[in-house]
C-alpha positions as CSV (number, residue, x, y, z in Angstrom):
1,M,149.5,117.2,157.9
2,R,151.6,119.5,155.8
3,K,153.0,122.6,157.3
4,P,151.2,125.7,156.1
5,E,153.1,128.6,154.6
6,S,150.9,131.4,156.0
7,I,148.2,132.2,158.5
8,S,145.6,131.9,155.8
9,S,146.7,128.4,154.9
10,A,146.9,127.5,158.6
11,I,143.3,128.7,159.0
12,L,142.3,126.6,155.9
13,L,143.8,123.5,157.5
14,W,141.9,124.3,160.8
15,Y,138.7,124.8,158.8
16,Q,139.2,121.5,157.1
17,C,139.7,119.8,160.4
18,F,136.2,121.0,161.5
19,S,134.5,120.1,158.2
20,P,132.1,117.1,158.2
21,D,134.7,114.9,156.5
22,C,136.9,115.3,159.6
23,E,134.2,114.8,162.2
24,D,133.8,111.5,164.0
25,P,130.3,110.1,164.2
26,D,129.6,111.5,167.6
27,Q,130.4,115.0,166.4
28,Q,128.1,114.6,163.4
29,R,125.2,113.4,165.7
30,H,125.6,116.4,167.9
31,R,125.9,119.0,165.1
32,G,122.6,120.5,166.4
33,F,124.5,122.0,169.4
34,D,121.9,121.0,172.0
35,R,124.5,122.0,174.6
36,P,126.6,124.9,173.4
37,E,129.3,124.5,176.1
38,T,130.0,120.9,175.2
39,S,129.9,121.6,171.5
40,A,132.6,124.2,172.0
41,A,134.7,121.6,173.7
42,R,134.2,119.1,170.9
43,C,135.4,121.7,168.3
44,F,138.5,122.5,170.3
45,S,139.7,121.3,173.7
46,P,143.0,122.4,175.1
47,D,143.2,119.2,177.0
48,E,143.7,117.3,173.7
49,G,146.9,119.1,173.0
50,F,148.1,120.0,169.5
51,D,149.2,116.5,168.3
52,R,146.4,116.6,165.7
53,Y,147.5,120.0,164.4
54,E,151.3,119.5,164.6
55,G,153.1,122.0,162.3
56,L,150.4,124.7,162.3
57,I,151.7,128.1,162.8
58,L,148.7,129.3,164.9
59,E,149.4,129.8,168.6
60,Q,146.9,128.2,171.0
61,P,144.8,131.4,171.6
62,D,144.6,132.0,167.8
63,A,143.7,128.4,167.2
64,E,140.9,128.6,169.8
65,L,139.6,131.7,168.0
66,V,139.5,129.8,164.7
67,S,137.7,126.9,166.3
68,L,135.2,129.3,167.8
69,L,134.6,131.0,164.5
70,V,133.9,127.6,162.8
71,S,131.6,126.6,165.7
72,C,129.7,129.8,165.5
73,A,129.3,129.4,161.7
74,E,128.0,125.9,162.3
75,S,125.5,127.1,164.9
76,I,124.2,129.8,162.5
77,S,123.8,127.2,159.8
78,S,121.8,125.0,162.1
79,L,119.7,127.9,163.3
80,N,120.5,127.2,167.0
81,H,120.2,130.7,168.5
82,E,121.4,129.5,172.0
83,A,124.6,128.2,170.5
84,V,125.0,131.4,168.4
85,D,124.6,133.5,171.5
86,Y,127.2,131.4,173.4
87,F,129.8,131.5,170.6
88,L,129.4,135.2,169.9
89,A,129.9,136.0,173.5
90,R,133.1,133.9,173.6
91,L,134.3,135.5,170.4
92,G,133.5,139.0,171.7
93,E,135.7,138.3,174.7
94,R,138.7,137.2,172.7
95,A,138.6,138.9,169.3
96,S,140.1,142.4,168.9
97,P,140.6,144.7,165.9
98,R,143.9,145.8,167.6
99,G,145.4,142.4,168.4
100,T,147.1,139.7,166.4
101,T,146.2,139.1,162.8
102,V,143.9,136.3,163.8
103,Q,142.3,138.4,166.5
104,R,141.7,141.2,164.1
105,V,140.2,138.9,161.4
106,A,138.0,137.2,164.1
107,A,136.7,140.6,165.3
108,Y,135.4,141.5,161.9
109,F,133.9,138.0,161.2
110,T,132.3,138.1,164.6
111,E,130.7,141.4,163.8
112,A,129.4,140.0,160.5
113,F,128.1,136.9,162.4
114,A,126.3,139.2,164.8
115,F,124.6,141.1,162.0
116,R,123.5,137.8,160.4
117,A,122.2,136.5,163.7
118,V,120.1,139.6,164.4
119,R,118.5,139.1,161.0
120,L,117.9,135.4,161.6
121,F,116.6,135.8,165.1
122,P,115.2,139.4,165.2
123,H,112.9,138.8,168.2
124,M,115.2,136.8,170.3
125,F,118.2,139.0,171.1
126,S,120.2,142.0,170.1
127,I,123.9,141.7,169.8
128,A,126.6,144.2,170.6
129,P,129.8,144.3,168.5
130,P,133.0,142.6,169.8
131,R,135.0,144.6,172.3
132,E,137.1,147.5,171.0
133,L,135.1,147.8,167.8
134,T,134.6,151.5,168.4
135,Y,133.5,152.7,165.0
136,H,129.8,153.1,164.3
137,I,127.6,150.8,162.3
138,E,126.8,153.8,160.1
139,E,130.4,153.8,158.8
140,Y,129.6,150.5,157.2
141,S,127.2,152.1,154.8
142,D,128.7,153.7,151.7
143,D,131.4,156.1,152.8
144,D,130.8,159.8,152.1
145,D,133.8,159.6,149.7
146,D,132.9,156.2,148.2
147,G,135.8,154.6,150.0
148,A,138.3,156.8,148.3
149,T,140.1,157.8,151.5
150,A,140.7,154.2,152.6
151,L,141.8,153.3,149.1
152,R,144.3,156.2,149.1
153,L,145.7,154.9,152.4
154,F,145.8,151.4,151.1
155,N,147.7,152.6,148.0
156,Y,150.2,154.2,150.4
157,V,151.0,151.1,152.4
158,S,150.5,148.1,150.1
159,P,151.6,147.0,146.7
160,I,148.1,145.7,145.8
161,P,146.7,149.0,144.3
162,K,149.9,149.7,142.5
163,F,150.0,146.2,141.1
164,L,146.5,146.7,139.7
165,H,147.1,150.2,138.4
166,F,150.7,150.1,137.0
167,T,150.4,146.6,135.5
168,L,147.2,147.5,133.6
169,N,148.7,150.9,132.6
170,E,151.7,149.2,131.0
171,R,149.3,147.1,128.9
172,L,147.2,150.2,128.1
173,L,150.3,152.1,126.8
174,Q,150.8,149.4,124.2
175,A,147.2,149.9,123.0
176,F,147.8,153.7,122.7
177,D,151.0,153.4,120.7
178,G,150.8,155.8,117.8
179,K,147.4,157.1,118.6
180,E,146.7,160.8,118.3
181,R,143.4,161.0,120.3
182,V,143.0,158.7,123.3
183,H,140.1,158.3,125.7
184,V,140.0,156.3,128.9
185,I,136.6,155.5,130.4
186,D,137.0,154.6,134.1
187,F,133.9,153.1,135.6
188,D,135.0,153.7,139.2
189,I,137.6,156.4,139.2
190,K,137.4,157.5,142.9
191,D,140.5,159.7,143.4
192,G,142.0,158.9,140.0
193,L,145.1,157.3,141.6
194,Q,145.7,155.1,138.5
195,W,146.1,157.9,136.0
196,P,149.0,160.3,136.8
197,S,151.5,157.6,135.9
198,L,149.7,157.0,132.6
199,L,149.7,160.8,131.8
200,Q,153.4,161.0,132.6
201,S,154.2,158.1,130.3
202,L,152.2,159.5,127.5
203,A,153.8,163.0,127.9
204,S,157.3,161.5,127.8
205,R,156.8,159.8,124.4
206,P,158.6,161.3,121.4
207,N,155.2,162.0,119.8
208,P,152.7,162.3,122.6
209,P,149.0,162.2,121.7
210,S,147.4,165.5,120.7
211,H,144.3,164.9,122.8
212,V,143.9,162.9,126.0
213,R,140.5,162.5,127.7
214,I,139.5,160.6,130.8
215,T,135.8,160.0,131.6
216,G,135.4,159.3,135.3
217,I,132.3,157.6,136.7
218,G,131.2,157.7,140.3
219,K,128.4,158.4,142.7
220,Y,129.7,161.5,144.3
221,R,130.0,164.8,142.3
222,E,132.5,166.5,144.6
223,N,134.9,163.6,144.5
224,L,134.7,163.4,140.7
225,Q,135.3,167.1,140.4
226,D,138.3,167.0,142.8
227,A,139.8,164.1,140.8
228,G,139.3,166.0,137.6
229,V,140.9,169.1,138.9
230,R,144.0,167.2,140.2
231,L,144.4,165.3,136.9
232,A,144.0,168.5,134.8
233,R,146.7,170.3,136.9
234,F,149.0,167.4,136.6
235,A,148.5,167.2,132.8
236,E,149.0,170.9,132.5
237,A,152.4,170.6,134.3
238,L,153.3,168.0,131.7
239,N,152.2,170.2,128.9
240,L,149.8,167.4,127.8
241,P,146.5,168.4,126.1
242,F,143.8,167.0,128.5
243,K,140.1,167.0,129.3
244,F,138.2,165.4,132.1
245,H,134.6,164.4,131.9
246,A,132.6,163.5,135.0
247,V,129.6,161.2,135.0
248,V,127.8,161.2,138.3
249,E,125.7,158.0,138.1
250,R,125.4,154.6,139.7
251,L,127.2,151.9,137.7
252,D,124.1,150.2,136.4
253,D,122.5,153.5,135.3
254,V,125.3,154.7,133.0
255,R,124.3,155.0,129.3
256,L,126.3,155.4,126.2
257,W,125.3,159.0,125.5
258,M,126.7,160.0,128.9
259,L,130.2,158.9,127.9
260,H,130.7,161.4,125.0
261,V,132.5,158.8,122.8
262,K,134.0,160.2,119.6
263,R,134.6,158.2,116.4
264,D,138.2,159.4,116.0
265,E,139.2,158.4,119.6
266,C,141.1,155.3,120.6
267,I,138.9,154.1,123.5
268,A,140.1,152.2,126.6
269,V,137.6,151.0,129.2
270,N,138.9,150.5,132.7
271,C,137.1,148.1,135.1
272,V,139.2,147.8,138.3
273,L,137.2,146.2,141.1
274,V,134.0,147.1,139.3
275,M,132.3,144.2,137.6
276,H,131.9,142.0,140.6
277,K,129.4,144.6,142.0
278,L,127.0,143.6,139.2
279,L,126.9,139.9,140.2
280,S,124.3,140.7,142.9
281,D,121.7,140.7,140.1
282,V,121.5,136.9,140.0
283,S,119.4,137.1,136.8
284,G,122.5,138.3,135.0
285,S,120.8,141.2,133.3
286,A,122.9,143.9,135.0
287,L,126.2,142.4,133.9
288,R,124.8,141.6,130.5
289,R,123.8,145.3,130.0
290,F,127.1,146.4,131.3
291,L,129.1,144.3,128.8
292,E,126.8,145.5,126.0
293,L,127.5,149.1,127.1
294,I,131.3,148.4,127.0
295,R,131.0,146.9,123.5
296,S,129.0,149.8,122.3
297,T,131.9,152.1,122.9
298,N,134.0,150.1,120.4
299,P,137.0,149.9,122.8
300,S,140.5,149.0,121.6
301,I,141.1,147.5,125.0
302,V,139.2,146.6,128.2
303,L,141.2,146.4,131.4
304,L,139.9,144.1,134.1
305,G,141.2,143.8,137.7
306,E,139.3,141.7,140.3
307,Q,139.9,139.9,143.6
308,E,141.0,136.3,143.0
309,D,138.4,134.6,145.3
310,E,135.4,132.4,144.9
311,N,133.0,133.6,147.6
312,N,130.0,134.1,145.2
313,E,128.4,131.0,146.7
314,Q,124.8,130.3,147.5
315,R,126.0,127.9,150.3
316,W,126.7,130.1,153.2
317,E,129.1,127.7,154.9
318,V,131.3,127.5,151.8
319,R,131.2,131.3,151.4
320,F,132.3,131.7,155.0
321,G,135.2,129.3,154.7
322,K,136.6,130.8,151.5
323,S,136.3,134.3,152.7
324,L,137.9,133.5,156.0
325,Q,141.0,132.1,154.2
326,Y,141.1,135.0,151.7
327,Y,140.8,137.8,154.2
328,S,143.2,136.2,156.6
329,A,145.8,136.5,153.8
330,I,145.0,140.1,153.3
331,F,145.3,140.9,157.0
332,D,148.5,138.9,157.2
333,S,150.0,140.9,154.4
334,L,149.1,144.2,156.2
335,D,150.7,142.8,159.3
336,S,154.0,142.6,157.4
337,L,153.7,146.2,156.3
338,L,152.4,148.1,159.3
339,P,152.8,147.9,163.1
340,E,150.1,146.5,165.3
341,N,149.1,149.8,166.8
342,S,149.0,151.7,163.5
343,A,145.8,153.8,163.1
344,L,146.4,153.7,159.3
345,R,146.3,149.9,159.4
346,I,143.0,149.9,161.3
347,K,141.5,152.3,158.7
348,V,142.6,150.0,155.8
349,E,141.4,146.9,157.6
350,E,138.0,148.5,158.2
351,M,137.7,148.9,154.4
352,F,138.0,145.1,154.1
353,A,135.8,144.6,157.2
354,R,133.0,146.2,155.1
355,E,133.5,143.5,152.5
356,I,133.5,140.7,155.1
357,R,130.3,142.1,156.5
358,T,128.6,142.1,153.1
359,I,129.8,138.6,152.2
360,V,128.9,136.9,155.5
361,A,126.0,138.9,156.9
362,W,123.8,139.8,153.9
363,E,121.9,137.9,151.2
364,G,120.2,138.8,147.9
365,S,120.8,142.1,146.3
366,E,122.4,143.5,149.5
367,R,125.3,141.1,149.0
368,V,127.2,143.3,146.6
369,E,130.7,141.8,147.3
370,R,130.7,138.7,145.2
371,H,134.1,137.6,143.9
372,E,134.9,135.1,141.3
373,S,138.1,133.4,140.1
374,F,139.9,134.5,136.9
375,R,138.8,131.2,135.4
376,R,135.1,132.3,135.9
377,W,135.7,135.9,134.7
378,R,137.3,134.5,131.6
379,E,134.2,132.4,130.9
380,I,132.0,135.5,131.5
381,M,134.1,137.7,129.2
382,E,134.3,135.2,126.4
383,N,130.6,134.3,126.6
384,G,129.9,138.1,126.5
385,G,131.7,138.6,123.2
386,F,135.2,139.5,124.2
387,R,138.6,137.9,123.5
388,N,141.6,137.8,125.8
389,L,144.5,140.1,124.9
390,D,147.8,138.6,126.1
391,I,149.7,140.3,128.9
392,G,153.4,140.0,128.1
393,E,156.8,140.2,129.6
394,R,156.7,144.0,130.0
395,E,153.7,143.8,132.2
396,M,155.2,140.9,134.2
397,A,158.4,143.0,134.7
398,Q,156.4,146.0,135.8
399,S,154.5,144.0,138.4
400,Q,157.6,142.4,139.7
401,T,159.2,145.8,140.1
402,I,156.3,146.9,142.1
403,V,156.5,143.9,144.4
404,R,160.2,144.4,145.0
405,M,159.6,147.9,146.2
406,Y,158.1,146.4,149.4
407,S,160.1,144.8,152.2
408,S,158.1,141.6,152.4
409,E,159.3,138.8,150.1
410,N,156.0,137.0,150.5
411,F,154.3,138.9,147.6
412,T,154.8,137.1,144.3
413,V,153.3,137.4,140.8
414,E,152.0,134.3,139.0
415,R,151.1,134.0,135.3
416,Q,147.6,132.9,134.2
417,G,147.9,130.7,131.1
418,E,150.7,129.2,129.2
419,G,152.5,129.8,125.9
420,E,154.0,132.9,124.4
421,G,151.5,135.3,126.1
422,Y,149.8,135.2,129.5
423,R,146.0,135.3,130.0
424,G,146.5,137.4,133.1
425,L,148.8,138.1,136.1
426,T,147.9,137.2,139.7
427,L,149.3,138.8,142.8
428,K,149.7,136.3,145.6
429,W,150.5,136.5,149.3
430,L,152.6,133.3,149.8
431,D,150.2,130.5,148.6
432,Q,147.1,132.6,148.5
433,P,146.0,134.3,145.2
434,L,144.8,137.9,145.9
435,Y,144.1,139.9,142.7
436,T,144.2,139.2,139.0
437,V,144.6,141.6,136.1
438,S,143.8,140.9,132.4
439,A,143.1,142.7,129.2
440,W,140.2,142.1,126.6
441,A,138.8,143.4,123.4
442,P,135.4,142.8,121.6
443,N,135.3,140.0,119.1
444,E,133.2,142.1,116.7
445,P,132.2,145.8,116.2
446,A,129.5,147.2,118.3
447,H,126.7,146.7,115.8
448,V,127.0,142.9,116.2
449,G,124.9,141.7,119.1
450,Y,125.4,138.9,121.6
451,S,122.5,137.4,123.4
452,S,123.9,134.3,125.2
453,L,125.8,135.5,128.3
454,S,126.5,132.8,130.9
455,L,126.6,134.2,134.4
456,P,127.1,132.9,137.9
457,T,124.0,132.5,140.0
């Protein structure tokens, strides 16, 4: 067995060891978990030693946690409530949001398992969260500030938000070259963290635009107003003509007339961590309408940034395995940036815990965190009437500069596509892709319609 390069790859190898392909016939016969205590021993037994897993970087307590997570997932899939109860109790004793990386990941997956189990077996038992999970369940609903506070903290400690924002801004600046009137439509602006650097770059040009407008869309009026005030003050300090337009609406309720698009403006549409939220409509109509709305603005460029994961799976077991590997890499990267006892780290990790809970615990329209790979987003955009705009060496250099600002050498940037231009850029943590950015433009003017949009189900 190869030696893994990270905790996430080690967890993947462990998960593969417990997959049906790795089970002996006796394990397959007993997948029903008729005796939870013996099934736990089958999944992992300290008496067996670690010969089978030589080279893995997981310590024995962490390896036991991974085996318990996999066993609990199997018992949920087989609808064995006794086994679920047993494994959740074991996980609750060992997982901790203030422990090692694996303990922290396990704590949040255990909580997600508990929520799923309560829905599967509502009349059988009620489950308490793992020990030390002191936050309230209510915090897992939409934050009062739409997650803006956690994102601001995340931006402070990690290169991930800066990779998304600065790399896309570099590509956007090319689209705005020589334009007098520019208009950015941001479909999830939150605190507006992406835009001060863009305003500064525009103001520093020999011939800056005579008019800059940002339309910010979000669910909370106060947040939008605060973001607009901050951006307006910043633009004023730069002596840059600027207007901010707030649209207080849910994403799927936004209409063209709300955006105040003008014919003489160069339009840029910004979709950073936005479009995956529309995949919960499995009919595809929400995403289809959204792409039609974007085309109707006649944008010069559409900026897309999404998590590089494939957890939009109907099969729950596959979804669990992929998300376990992905979020282990996220938590591993945070471990390299912040000490174990950091309150800031816990706050940022809880932001990702909400995603874990949504992916693992919920189904149907409630499962709003549905992530796809760049390959799939490319299919969606091309089938929706958009063409890829290459991301070049300037954007690559910008992203690499951002990565070098952080002490960890385990962040790298990888090109998507070959040839003179790149289809997109992917930020990786060791061998695990995390986020991909790309740029697009409509194939035709807005009056030409498209009716065949292939969407994931």
